[in-house]
Steps between C-alpha positions, in 0.01 A plus 500: 500500500634844410457743786585794278702791631423791729403799290811696591719220364343512153631768260225763463290298743392797710394698192303204365329432832394863538337497156332162549350589836341816363244249377305453821381157392856368482554628852181342632569164336852460638391623842211256528660199336811530714274398789348202316748243627639413154879470503582513129308764303541809282283778365625516144474591133293777345361657814852599600640609163184677391481697824847631420405593144182671616680718752765588244222600258336720767195273517335345804720209603207255482386594149452227234632217720293194410589283798738442787698175492599312811729199456547250779655156535323209666625143441137388526412516130138396534240716329304507827789656694554774244126564474483542876779761481326678211182525707694615805666779303167601344363549851816677616472768231126507442481862614731618220384591146773289339561142389766313695609178331693250706656183360703219650814485288549135590192422289612684185687202350174302521292723272763693303576236229135470400449876489825603329629180337833498682645352816536750782767323703525427870388763751648516848411854608258780421790694346539234230186637339649849494818369336291367209297811419502579128635846588814563702373851568209388718677203661489661842350390828419704810409377844499622857654319794428666831562869444741451212456458126686254282545498125570214265633644175710245308548738208528819703282811501659723236273382219174560684611842620615593149183367335683244285326166441754220460394147405594196705493212248540212743163361388357497145236769552578757234132553420422565867782753520403684183130519588566632849755762401268624224234561764750671729620735227145621442469594867858616560616620156842617622609142570785363290440139399785271405402230247479132584827350373471305175748248639261398777354152459129500424256212476279453194 
């Protein structure tokens, strides 16, 4: 399990955290879920990056964010266990006008091949899901332990702060990458998008 690093040990971590927590929903989620008794979890993906881009564009930090992703790791890969967690989180955040999506990363290898036509590989921690995002730029996790924040940023924070979308072709999901970044560019037109590399292996 990756514990991440304290914010002050991550280059530009304090700047990133300040921007992310201007979105009050990010703050509420990490505050509440830190008390949920789950040891391995991260708030991750678009809700973090897009909060940054909104603030930089002088928009409300919460604007145009479709959902808030929570990743956790539970070796119990039964559908029932994950469904119980989904229902628990729905209750936990039922007072907020947002959609919080939580998924057990240990279960991803079960359904991923059927959905995407490729093997996902073994998962041993919630951070493994972050490592395999189609975009290095949004491969960032935030969580709170006690009074302190930790960041998991395997590719660093420069790209997200600079608004540069960089692909992460560890899985053959070029179409997913291109569709998502096209949507992002419509909302945040100042983003710079790097193309999916032609050398990346793709499935027919």
